[in-house]
C-alpha positions as CSV (number, residue, x, y, z in Angstrom):
1,M,0.0,0.0,0.0
2,N,1.4,3.4,-1.1
3,S,1.5,6.4,1.2
4,R,-1.5,8.1,-0.6
5,A,-3.7,5.0,-0.2
6,A,-2.7,4.7,3.5
7,Q,-3.6,8.3,4.1
8,I,-7.0,7.8,2.5
9,S,-7.6,4.6,4.6
10,I,-6.7,6.4,7.8
11,Y,-8.9,9.3,6.9
12,I,-11.9,7.1,6.3
13,L,-11.4,5.1,9.5
14,T,-11.0,8.4,11.5
15,M,-14.2,9.7,9.9
16,L,-16.1,6.6,10.8
17,L,-14.9,6.6,14.4
18,T,-15.8,10.2,14.7
19,L,-19.3,9.7,13.3
20,F,-19.9,6.5,15.2
21,P,-21.2,8.1,18.5
22,V,-23.6,10.3,16.4
23,F,-25.0,7.3,14.5
24,Y,-25.1,5.2,17.6
25,A,-27.1,7.8,19.6
26,S,-29.4,8.8,16.8
27,A,-33.0,7.8,16.5
28,I,-32.3,6.3,13.0
29,D,-32.8,2.5,13.1
30,T,-30.7,1.8,9.9
31,I,-27.8,3.6,8.2
32,N,-26.4,2.1,5.0
33,L,-23.4,3.5,3.3
34,G,-22.7,0.4,1.2
35,P,-19.4,-1.3,2.0
36,L,-18.1,1.7,3.9
37,F,-20.5,1.7,6.9
38,Y,-23.6,-0.2,7.9
39,M,-25.6,0.1,11.1
40,E,-28.9,-1.3,12.3
41,K,-30.4,-1.3,15.8
42,D,-33.6,-2.3,17.5
43,E,-34.7,-0.1,20.3
44,E,-37.1,-2.7,21.7
45,T,-34.7,-5.6,22.0
46,G,-31.5,-3.5,22.4
47,E,-29.8,-5.4,19.5
48,K,-27.2,-3.6,17.4
49,K,-25.1,-4.5,14.4
50,I,-22.3,-2.4,12.8
51,D,-20.1,-3.2,9.8
52,A,-17.4,-0.8,8.6
53,L,-14.8,-0.9,5.8
54,G,-16.5,-3.9,4.2
55,P,-15.8,-7.0,6.2
56,F,-13.0,-5.7,8.4
57,I,-14.6,-3.9,11.3
58,S,-17.6,-5.5,13.0
59,Y,-19.7,-5.0,16.2
60,D,-22.7,-7.2,17.0
61,K,-24.8,-7.0,20.2
62,K,-27.7,-9.3,21.0
63,A,-29.6,-10.0,24.2
64,D,-26.9,-12.0,25.9
65,E,-24.1,-12.0,23.3
66,T,-21.6,-9.3,22.3
67,G,-18.9,-9.5,19.6
68,Y,-16.5,-7.0,18.0
69,G,-13.3,-7.2,16.0
70,F,-11.0,-6.0,13.3
71,R,-10.7,-8.9,11.0
72,P,-8.5,-10.9,10.6
73,I,-6.4,-9.3,13.3
74,F,-8.6,-10.0,16.3
75,Y,-12.1,-10.8,17.4
76,N,-13.7,-10.7,20.9
77,Y,-16.9,-12.6,21.7
78,K,-18.8,-12.9,25.0
79,D,-21.9,-14.8,26.0
80,I,-23.2,-13.6,29.4
81,R,-25.9,-16.3,29.7
82,K,-23.5,-19.2,29.2
83,D,-20.6,-17.4,31.0
84,R,-18.4,-17.9,27.9
85,T,-15.7,-15.6,26.5
86,A,-13.5,-16.0,23.4
87,F,-10.7,-13.9,22.0
88,D,-8.8,-14.7,18.8
89,F,-5.7,-13.0,17.5
90,L,-4.9,-14.0,13.9
91,Y,-6.9,-17.2,14.5
92,P,-5.8,-20.0,14.7
93,L,-2.3,-18.5,15.5
94,S,-3.5,-17.5,19.0
95,S,-6.8,-17.9,21.0
96,Y,-8.2,-17.5,24.5
97,R,-11.3,-19.2,25.9
98,S,-13.1,-18.9,29.2
99,F,-16.1,-21.0,30.3
100,E,-17.6,-21.0,33.8
101,G,-14.3,-20.0,35.4
102,D,-12.1,-22.3,33.4
103,T,-9.7,-20.7,31.0
104,K,-7.5,-21.9,28.0
105,F,-4.9,-19.9,26.0
106,Q,-2.8,-21.1,23.1
107,A,-0.3,-19.3,20.9
108,L,1.7,-20.3,17.8
109,F,-0.6,-23.2,17.0
110,Y,-0.4,-24.7,20.5
111,I,3.3,-24.5,20.8
112,F,2.5,-22.5,23.9
113,Y,-0.5,-23.7,25.9
114,Y,-2.0,-22.6,29.2
115,K,-5.0,-24.1,31.0
116,S,-6.6,-23.1,34.3
117,D,-9.4,-25.1,35.8
118,L,-11.5,-23.9,38.7
119,Q,-12.4,-26.9,41.1
120,E,-15.6,-27.2,43.0
121,N,-13.9,-26.3,46.3
122,G,-12.5,-23.1,44.7
123,Y,-8.9,-24.3,44.1
124,R,-7.5,-23.3,40.7
125,E,-5.4,-25.9,38.9
126,R,-2.9,-24.6,36.2
127,E,-1.1,-26.3,33.4
128,Y,1.6,-24.9,31.1
129,T,3.2,-26.2,27.9
130,L,5.9,-24.8,25.8
131,F,6.2,-27.6,23.3
132,P,8.5,-29.5,23.2
133,L,10.6,-27.9,25.9
134,I,8.6,-27.2,29.1
135,F,5.7,-29.2,30.6
136,A,4.2,-28.2,34.0
137,R,1.1,-28.7,36.1
138,H,0.2,-27.2,39.5
139,A,-2.6,-29.3,41.0
140,E,-4.2,-29.5,44.5
141,D,-3.2,-33.1,44.7
142,P,0.6,-33.3,44.7
143,D,0.5,-36.7,42.9
144,R,-1.0,-34.9,39.8
145,S,1.5,-32.0,39.8
146,F,4.7,-32.2,37.7
147,F,7.4,-30.2,36.0
148,A,9.6,-31.3,33.0
149,V,12.3,-29.6,30.9
150,F,12.8,-31.6,27.7
151,P,15.2,-33.4,27.1
152,I,17.0,-32.8,30.4
153,Y,14.6,-34.0,33.1
154,G,10.9,-34.7,33.4
155,N,8.4,-36.5,35.6
156,M,5.0,-36.0,34.0
157,K,1.7,-37.5,35.3
158,N,-1.5,-38.3,33.5
159,K,-0.2,-36.9,30.2
160,Y,-0.3,-38.1,26.6
161,G,-2.2,-41.2,27.5
162,K,0.2,-42.4,30.2
163,D,-0.1,-42.5,34.0
164,R,3.5,-41.4,34.3
165,I,6.3,-40.4,32.0
166,Q,9.9,-39.9,33.3
167,F,13.0,-39.1,31.4
168,V,16.6,-38.0,32.0
169,L,18.7,-36.7,29.2
170,F,16.3,-38.2,26.6
171,P,16.9,-40.6,24.8
172,L,19.4,-41.9,27.4
173,F,16.6,-42.8,29.8
174,L,12.8,-42.9,29.4
175,Q,10.3,-44.7,31.6
176,T,6.5,-44.8,31.0
177,E,3.9,-46.3,33.3
178,N,0.3,-47.5,32.8
179,Y,-1.8,-49.4,35.4
180,G,1.4,-50.1,37.4
181,V,3.3,-51.6,34.5
182,K,6.6,-49.8,33.9
183,N,8.4,-49.7,30.6
184,S,12.1,-48.6,31.2
185,N,14.2,-47.6,28.3
186,F,17.9,-46.9,27.9
187,I,18.9,-45.2,24.6
188,W,15.3,-45.3,23.6
189,P,13.9,-47.3,21.8
190,F,16.8,-49.8,21.6
191,I,17.2,-51.2,25.1
192,G,14.4,-51.7,27.7
193,Y,12.8,-53.9,30.3
194,Y,9.4,-54.2,31.9
195,S,8.5,-54.4,35.7
196,G,5.7,-53.8,38.1
197,N,2.2,-55.2,38.6
198,G,3.4,-58.7,37.5
199,A,5.2,-57.5,34.4
200,S,8.6,-58.9,33.3
201,G,10.7,-59.1,30.2
202,G,13.0,-56.9,28.1
203,R,14.1,-56.0,24.6
204,L,17.1,-55.3,22.4
205,W,15.2,-53.6,19.5
206,P,14.9,-54.6,16.7
207,V,16.7,-58.0,17.4
208,Y,14.5,-59.5,20.1
209,G,12.0,-58.6,22.8
210,Q,9.7,-60.3,25.2
211,K,7.0,-59.0,27.6
212,T,4.8,-60.9,30.1
213,V,2.2,-59.5,32.4
214,G,0.9,-62.2,34.7
215,D,-1.4,-64.6,32.9
216,S,-3.1,-61.9,30.8
217,L,-0.4,-60.9,28.3
218,R,2.6,-62.3,26.5
219,D,4.3,-60.3,23.7
220,E,7.3,-61.5,21.7
221,F,9.2,-60.2,18.6
222,A,12.3,-61.1,16.7
223,L,13.9,-59.1,13.9
224,W,11.0,-56.6,14.2
225,P,8.7,-56.4,12.3
226,I,9.4,-59.8,10.7
227,Y,8.3,-61.9,13.7
228,M,5.7,-60.8,16.2
229,K,3.5,-62.9,18.5
230,R,0.9,-61.8,21.1
231,D,-1.3,-63.8,23.4
232,R,-3.6,-61.8,25.7
233,E,-6.8,-62.0,27.8
234,F,-9.2,-59.1,27.3
235,Y,-12.3,-59.1,29.6
236,G,-12.2,-62.9,29.8
237,A,-11.7,-63.5,26.1
238,E,-8.5,-64.9,24.7
239,I,-7.0,-63.0,21.7
240,N,-4.0,-64.6,19.9
241,S,-2.1,-63.1,16.9
242,L,1.0,-64.3,15.0
243,A,2.8,-62.3,12.3
244,I,5.7,-63.6,10.1
245,L,5.9,-60.7,7.7
246,P,5.4,-60.4,4.8
247,F,4.4,-64.0,4.5
248,Y,1.7,-64.6,7.1
249,Y,-0.5,-62.9,9.7
250,G,-3.2,-64.7,11.8
251,L,-5.7,-63.5,14.4
252,D,-7.9,-65.6,16.5
253,M,-10.5,-64.3,19.0
254,P,-14.0,-65.2,20.0
255,G,-16.3,-64.7,17.0
256,R,-13.5,-63.7,14.6
257,K,-10.8,-65.5,12.6
258,Q,-8.4,-63.8,10.2
259,R,-5.7,-65.2,7.9
260,T,-3.5,-63.1,5.7
261,Y,-1.0,-64.4,3.2
262,G,1.5,-62.2,1.4
263,W,0.6,-59.4,3.9
264,P,-1.3,-57.2,3.4
265,F,-2.7,-58.4,0.0
266,F,-4.6,-61.7,0.4
267,T,-6.9,-62.0,3.5
268,Y,-9.7,-64.2,4.6
269,I,-12.0,-63.1,7.6
270,D,-14.7,-65.2,9.2
271,N,-16.7,-63.0,11.6
272,T,-19.4,-64.9,13.3
273,N,-20.1,-62.0,15.7
274,R,-21.5,-60.0,12.7
275,N,-22.3,-63.0,10.5
276,Y,-20.2,-62.4,7.4
277,K,-17.1,-63.7,5.5
278,R,-14.7,-61.4,3.7
279,Y,-12.1,-62.0,1.0
280,D,-9.4,-59.6,-0.1
281,M,-7.6,-60.8,-3.3
282,P,-5.6,-58.7,-3.5
283,W,-6.2,-55.9,-1.0
284,P,-7.1,-53.1,-1.7
285,I,-8.0,-53.9,-5.3
286,V,-10.7,-56.6,-4.9
287,T,-12.8,-57.2,-1.8
288,I,-15.8,-59.5,-1.5
289,S,-17.9,-60.2,1.6
290,R,-21.1,-62.2,2.1
291,G,-23.5,-62.4,5.0
292,D,-24.9,-59.5,7.0
293,V,-22.2,-57.3,5.5
294,N,-22.3,-57.5,1.7
295,T,-19.3,-56.0,-0.2
296,N,-18.3,-55.9,-3.8
297,R,-15.3,-53.8,-4.6
298,V,-12.9,-53.4,-7.6
299,F,-10.7,-50.4,-6.8
300,P,-10.9,-47.8,-8.2
301,L,-13.8,-48.7,-10.6
302,F,-16.6,-49.3,-8.1
303,S,-17.5,-50.3,-4.6
304,V,-20.7,-51.1,-2.8
305,K,-20.9,-52.2,0.9
306,K,-24.3,-52.9,2.5
307,E,-25.4,-53.6,6.0
308,D,-28.8,-53.5,7.7
309,D,-28.8,-49.8,8.4
310,F,-25.6,-48.7,6.5
311,E,-24.5,-48.4,2.9
312,T,-21.5,-46.9,1.3
313,G,-19.8,-47.0,-2.1
314,Y,-18.1,-45.2,-4.9
315,A,-17.7,-45.1,-8.7
316,L,-14.4,-44.2,-10.3
317,W,-12.9,-43.2,-7.0
318,P,-12.5,-40.4,-6.0
319,L,-14.8,-39.1,-8.8
320,Y,-18.1,-40.0,-7.0
321,S,-18.9,-41.5,-3.6
322,W,-21.9,-41.9,-1.3
323,R,-22.9,-43.0,2.1
324,S,-26.3,-43.7,3.9
325,H,-26.7,-44.4,7.6
326,K,-30.1,-45.1,9.2
327,L,-30.5,-44.1,12.8
328,D,-33.5,-44.3,15.1
329,D,-34.7,-40.8,14.4
330,Y,-33.3,-39.9,11.1
331,E,-31.3,-41.1,8.1
332,I,-28.0,-39.4,7.1
333,K,-27.2,-39.3,3.3
334,K,-23.9,-38.1,2.0
335,K,-22.7,-37.6,-1.6
336,A,-19.3,-36.3,-2.8
337,I,-17.8,-35.6,-6.2
338,A,-14.0,-35.4,-6.7
339,Y,-13.6,-36.1,-2.9
340,F,-14.2,-32.6,-1.6
341,L,-15.1,-30.6,-4.7
342,Y,-18.8,-31.1,-4.2
343,K,-20.4,-32.4,-1.0
344,D,-24.1,-32.9,-0.1
345,V,-25.2,-34.0,3.3
346,Q,-28.9,-34.6,4.2
347,N,-30.5,-35.5,7.5
348,I,-33.9,-37.0,6.7
349,P,-36.3,-37.6,9.6
350,R,-37.7,-41.1,10.1
351,V,-40.3,-40.1,12.8
352,E,-43.4,-38.1,12.5
353,G,-42.9,-34.4,13.1
354,G,-39.1,-34.6,12.5
355,R,-37.4,-31.8,10.6
356,D,-34.8,-32.3,8.0
357,S,-31.5,-30.4,7.4
358,R,-29.1,-30.1,4.5
359,A,-25.6,-28.9,3.8
360,I,-24.1,-28.4,0.3
361,N,-20.6,-27.3,-0.6
362,L,-19.2,-26.6,-4.0
363,W,-15.5,-25.7,-3.4
364,P,-14.5,-22.9,-3.5
365,L,-17.6,-21.3,-4.8
366,F,-20.4,-21.6,-2.3
367,T,-21.8,-23.1,0.9
368,Y,-25.5,-23.7,1.6
369,R,-26.9,-24.8,5.1
370,R,-30.4,-25.5,6.2
371,L,-30.9,-26.4,9.9
372,P,-33.8,-28.3,11.5
373,D,-35.0,-25.1,13.2
374,G,-35.7,-23.6,9.7
375,T,-32.7,-21.2,9.6
376,A,-30.6,-21.3,6.5
377,Y,-27.8,-19.4,4.8
378,F,-25.9,-19.3,1.5
379,N,-22.3,-18.0,1.0
380,F,-20.4,-17.1,-2.1
381,I,-17.2,-17.4,-2.0
382,S,-16.5,-20.3,0.3
383,P,-12.9,-21.7,0.4
384,L,-12.7,-23.2,3.9
385,E,-16.3,-24.3,4.8
386,T,-15.8,-27.6,3.0
387,F,-13.0,-28.6,5.4
388,L,-13.9,-26.8,8.6
389,Q,-17.7,-27.1,9.0
390,D,-19.4,-25.7,12.1
391,N,-16.4,-23.9,13.3
392,P,-17.5,-20.7,15.1
393,P,-14.0,-19.1,15.3
394,R,-13.6,-19.5,11.5
395,E,-17.1,-18.0,11.1
396,R,-16.2,-14.9,13.2
397,N,-12.7,-14.3,12.0
398,W,-12.4,-15.3,8.4
399,R,-15.7,-16.0,6.6
400,P,-16.8,-12.3,6.1
401,L,-13.5,-11.5,4.3
402,W,-14.3,-13.6,1.2
403,T,-18.1,-13.8,1.3
404,I,-18.9,-11.6,-1.7
405,F,-22.6,-12.6,-1.5
406,R,-24.5,-13.9,1.5
407,W,-28.2,-14.8,2.0
408,D,-29.7,-15.6,5.4
409,R,-33.1,-16.9,6.6
410,D,-34.2,-16.9,10.3
411,E,-36.6,-19.1,12.1
412,E,-39.6,-16.9,11.2
413,G,-38.8,-17.0,7.5
414,N,-37.4,-13.5,7.2
415,H,-34.8,-13.2,4.4
416,V,-31.7,-10.9,4.2
417,S,-29.2,-10.8,1.4
418,S,-26.0,-8.8,1.0
419,F,-23.7,-8.3,-2.1
420,L,-20.3,-6.7,-1.7
421,W,-20.8,-6.1,2.0
422,N,-24.2,-4.3,1.8
423,T,-23.5,-2.5,-1.5
424,F,-26.6,-4.2,-2.7
425,R,-28.9,-5.3,0.1
426,T,-32.4,-6.9,0.3
427,E,-34.7,-7.6,3.1
428,S,-37.9,-9.7,3.0
429,T,-39.9,-9.9,6.2
430,K,-43.5,-10.2,7.3
431,K,-43.7,-6.4,7.2
432,G,-42.7,-6.2,3.6
433,V,-39.7,-5.8,1.2
434,K,-36.7,-3.4,1.2
435,V,-34.1,-3.2,-1.6
436,E,-31.1,-0.9,-1.6
437,L,-28.2,-0.3,-4.0
438,R,-25.7,1.9,-2.2
439,P,-22.1,2.0,-3.3
440,I,-21.5,4.4,-0.4
441,I,-24.1,6.9,-1.9
442,P,-27.7,5.8,-2.4
443,V,-28.3,4.9,-6.0
444,I,-31.6,3.0,-5.9
445,S,-33.9,2.3,-2.9
446,Y,-37.2,0.5,-2.9
447,E,-39.5,-0.2,0.0
448,N,-42.9,-1.9,0.1
449,T,-44.1,-2.5,3.7
450,V,-47.3,-2.3,5.7
451,E,-46.4,1.3,6.6
452,K,-45.3,2.8,3.2
453,N,-44.3,2.4,-0.4
454,K,-41.1,4.2,-1.6
455,F,-38.9,4.3,-4.7
456,H,-36.0,6.7,-4.8
457,I,-33.1,7.3,-7.3
458,L,-29.9,8.9,-6.0
459,G,-31.3,9.4,-2.6
460,G,-34.4,11.4,-3.7
461,L,-33.1,13.2,-6.9
462,F,-36.2,11.4,-8.4
463,G,-38.6,9.4,-6.5
464,Y,-42.1,8.5,-5.2
465,S,-43.3,7.6,-1.7
466,K,-46.7,6.8,-0.1
467,D,-47.6,6.8,3.5
468,K,-50.2,4.1,3.8
469,E,-51.6,5.2,7.2
470,N,-52.8,8.7,6.0
471,N,-52.6,8.0,2.2
472,K,-50.1,10.8,1.7
473,K,-48.2,10.7,-1.6
474,I,-45.0,12.5,-2.3
475,L,-43.3,12.9,-5.7
476,K,-39.6,14.0,-5.7
477,F,-37.9,15.9,-8.6
478,L,-34.4,17.2,-8.1
479,F,-34.8,16.5,-4.4
480,I,-37.9,18.8,-4.2
481,P,-40.9,17.1,-2.6
482,V,-44.3,17.6,-4.2
483,N,-47.5,16.5,-2.4
484,I,-49.7,14.8,-5.0
485,S,-52.2,13.3,-2.5
């Protein structure tokens, strides 16, 4: 941006900030200056909405919610009723969340992370992460508190799916613990042994390793991953597997038998739990199954898989695919063309009185949503909605920047559309219709409501209006009103 353009932008922003208190305090319900400035307010409900400089400056106040921001730099949102606060800075680079006394903050895509949880007794637990260097938690229970500086020293508890993680000069020493079983490693992952809660064994990876936990588990490998054997008991059921790769893999468990030859290409599965047999020959090119699960697949030409309440398939993958899933209350139907280029998802009710919903994406052109409560919207352009559906931070911080055209419908059936950030705007409500073309200055405005009819060109240079209450008619010529009642 050159210096002249910067001066003009600063001048416009200064003018808007100067006029804002006047507009805000005025009795006018709506002010539309096209993409430069738009304001509407409802004195009865106290709701207010302001957009300035197209999509960049926004203020939105509802009964219990308030949001304001300068996109895409920052956006602040607060919901009083739910005791929820959100602040985003260059989302998703940095974000802050607060909910019922609990807070979370992350920066640099979670490289730095802070969490604070308020306990029922009033004690506040805190956790800090500067990945991958520092990990810390300060909890009321000392057994849950920890501090770690990677790779020098650490003693983490209830972290990353483990009851305990200890390390000293990683990878020289690393010990993990789950359910009392310890896995101790020296020069991880090459040398290790197991202990605690009936566990024993050790390994010299990848040459040989063996692990035993009482009578419930026995693991063994040699020249990993060529030879691997596991026998375990899971909730009273015995599960046995043996792999000699790439020649053979076998799995035996109650209700399921699997044999694979020339892993992973040729497989036979006999699943009596779900009453079907499956053949891969070779996987993933040809798959056939018969029984309660019926599959016919020749990749990438076609695939059809059917169950009682589920069906999925494709033709010329990834050119076209579909999926159907029947639940108790509704059926979900999905269609896709070119994987993500076009997506169509329908929720069809299966009970009397149910309400359907639908979502359509044509990347990167448009997004359409219709919800069960009757609300709906349409966006043009739409580059991210296909991949990040139902993401409120994305909606607040980014979507308005590229939405050239937007159409909304509320629960009562009222319609509002906006092209180029209110340069062309239409409203259709129970009271009537309003249409405005305002590229900053009013070019055309039309209104047909229960109160009046109006049609103006250039803000009244030429126009006609009629007050329906007293049948007063006004004709305008060169901004001069003439009463023609």
